[in-house]
Wavefront OBJ file of the C-alpha trace (Angstrom):
o trace
v 21.946 -14.130 12.692
v 20.920 -14.898 9.137
v 20.390 -12.464 6.587
v 19.501 -12.877 3.084
v 19.418 -10.004 0.195
v 18.530 -10.569 -3.791
v 17.882 -9.315 -6.673
v 17.260 -9.947 -10.301
v 19.915 -8.518 -12.964
v 19.329 -8.227 -16.393
v 22.718 -9.298 -17.654
v 25.109 -12.088 -18.856
v 26.106 -14.429 -15.823
v 29.473 -14.311 -16.254
v 29.524 -10.827 -16.454
v 27.549 -10.038 -13.394
v 29.798 -12.943 -11.407
v 33.108 -11.425 -12.519
v 31.992 -8.239 -11.440
v 31.016 -9.039 -8.137
v 34.203 -10.945 -7.408
v 36.410 -7.892 -8.548
v 36.739 -6.154 -5.633
v 38.903 -3.515 -7.184
v 36.169 -2.008 -8.832
v 33.636 -1.756 -5.774
v 34.552 1.538 -4.668
v 34.375 2.824 -8.165
v 30.894 1.095 -8.866
v 29.429 1.226 -5.282
v 29.538 4.516 -3.948
v 28.736 3.393 -0.218
v 32.273 1.724 -0.218
v 34.873 4.029 0.692
v 37.978 1.512 0.036
v 39.193 -1.634 -0.472
v 42.898 -2.481 0.798
v 44.293 -5.652 -0.594
v 46.685 -7.079 2.256
v 46.705 -10.895 0.000
v 46.181 -11.042 -3.287
v 45.606 -14.125 -5.730
v 43.182 -15.090 -9.004
v 40.898 -17.123 -6.132
v 41.595 -16.005 -2.752
v 42.238 -12.302 -1.326
v 42.311 -10.702 2.160
v 40.905 -7.243 2.268
v 40.231 -4.632 4.232
v 36.566 -3.114 3.075
v 35.508 -0.137 4.270
v 31.947 1.165 3.470
v 29.221 3.984 4.828
v 25.851 3.284 6.565
v 24.153 6.611 6.621
v 26.993 8.434 6.807
v 28.569 6.150 9.640
v 32.293 4.706 8.424
v 32.819 0.872 9.124
v 35.450 -1.357 8.304
v 35.886 -4.958 8.752
v 38.554 -7.692 7.260
v 37.336 -10.483 5.151
v 38.880 -13.461 3.342
v 37.420 -13.808 -0.136
v 37.228 -17.246 -2.112
v 36.114 -16.900 -5.499
v 35.009 -20.218 -6.473
v 34.798 -20.339 -10.098
v 33.236 -23.968 -10.751
v 30.684 -23.556 -8.618
v 29.864 -19.698 -9.385
v 29.765 -18.613 -5.875
v 32.054 -16.074 -3.973
v 32.556 -16.774 -0.564
v 33.749 -14.181 2.550
v 35.112 -14.767 5.908
v 35.288 -11.910 8.542
v 38.156 -12.236 10.107
v 38.141 -9.702 12.562
v 35.985 -7.148 13.821
v 32.200 -7.209 15.394
v 31.538 -9.769 13.199
v 34.673 -11.851 13.203
v 33.403 -15.548 12.289
v 30.525 -14.420 9.595
v 30.390 -16.237 6.506
v 29.108 -14.407 3.541
v 27.604 -16.629 0.210
v 27.091 -14.943 -3.235
v 25.295 -17.289 -5.551
v 23.865 -16.547 -8.939
v 21.029 -18.578 -10.651
v 19.394 -18.276 -14.041
v 15.763 -17.419 -13.683
v 13.140 -16.603 -16.882
v 13.575 -12.868 -15.993
v 17.099 -12.559 -15.705
v 20.051 -13.721 -13.018
v 18.992 -14.014 -9.204
v 21.920 -13.007 -7.239
v 21.664 -13.628 -3.695
v 23.825 -12.917 -0.642
v 23.777 -14.795 2.840
v 24.982 -13.720 5.567
v 25.631 -15.825 8.816
v 27.028 -15.346 12.284
v 26.975 -16.790 15.287
v 27.559 -14.085 17.362
v 30.431 -14.525 19.791
v 28.523 -13.015 23.159
v 25.661 -14.986 22.971
v 23.552 -12.486 25.515
v 23.958 -9.837 23.091
v 22.986 -11.511 20.332
v 19.702 -10.359 19.669
v 21.206 -6.590 19.835
v 23.489 -7.644 17.335
v 21.102 -9.027 15.021
v 19.138 -5.927 15.150
v 22.330 -3.461 14.750
v 24.739 -5.257 13.075
v 22.098 -7.500 11.064
v 19.241 -5.056 10.182
v 20.707 -1.836 10.722
v 24.136 -2.058 8.890
v 24.587 -5.592 6.939
v 20.791 -5.668 5.337
v 21.147 -2.026 4.298
v 24.318 -2.361 3.148
v 24.290 -5.556 0.884
v 20.733 -4.135 -0.256
v 22.802 -0.842 -1.609
v 25.184 -3.289 -2.885
v 23.338 -5.341 -4.913
v 21.520 -2.272 -6.609
v 24.489 -0.159 -7.463
v 25.921 -3.313 -9.172
v 22.541 -3.894 -10.914
v 22.261 -0.312 -12.461
v 26.128 -1.203 -13.279
v 26.120 -4.382 -15.121
v 22.928 -3.718 -16.728
v 24.247 -0.181 -18.138
v 27.554 -2.136 -19.548
v 25.130 -4.952 -21.155
v 23.061 -2.347 -22.661
v 26.020 -0.585 -24.287
v 27.263 -3.797 -25.340
v 24.267 -5.037 -26.876
v 23.879 -1.682 -29.002
l 1 2 3 4 5 6 7 8 9 10 11 12 13 14 15 16 17 18 19 20 21 22 23 24 25 26 27 28 29 30 31 32 33 34 35 36 37 38 39 40 41 42 43 44 45 46 47 48 49 50 51 52 53 54 55 56 57 58 59 60 61 62 63 64 65 66 67 68 69 70 71 72 73 74 75 76 77 78 79 80 81 82 83 84 85 86 87 88 89 90 91 92 93 94 95 96 97 98 99 100 101 102 103 104 105 106 107 108 109 110 111 112 113 114 115 116 117 118 119 120 121 122 123 124 125 126 127 128 129 130 131 132 133 134 135 136 137 138 139 140 141 142 143 144 145 146 147 148 149 150 151
């Protein structure tokens, strides 16, 4: 399964990167996130339990987050739940219109016979939808913050 979401944000690249890396901030700026609980915490690596809602349906998963400041990338690896083994990468690229923020989700579903169903339920219904909401809410937050700083 491979899912890809992207959006252009008009704010400083480092501000966008640091906002995306700051999981403590997510439940405050992303209304579909219920909570993020830290199991391990350091400047460049965290293990967290993340919980969100998709159309009122509560979901949660455990993930390792790696913050690569040298490449300006954020990596997640799902450690438990139906998405165990999923790799997620956030990238940030300058474009003439702003910063292109992309999220890629890759998962080789463990039960191969159920992979097509998993792609529809996990990939399309949950992941693609939640990642889209995450990008749109984060865009609103960083662009509002950037316009306030410019004023």
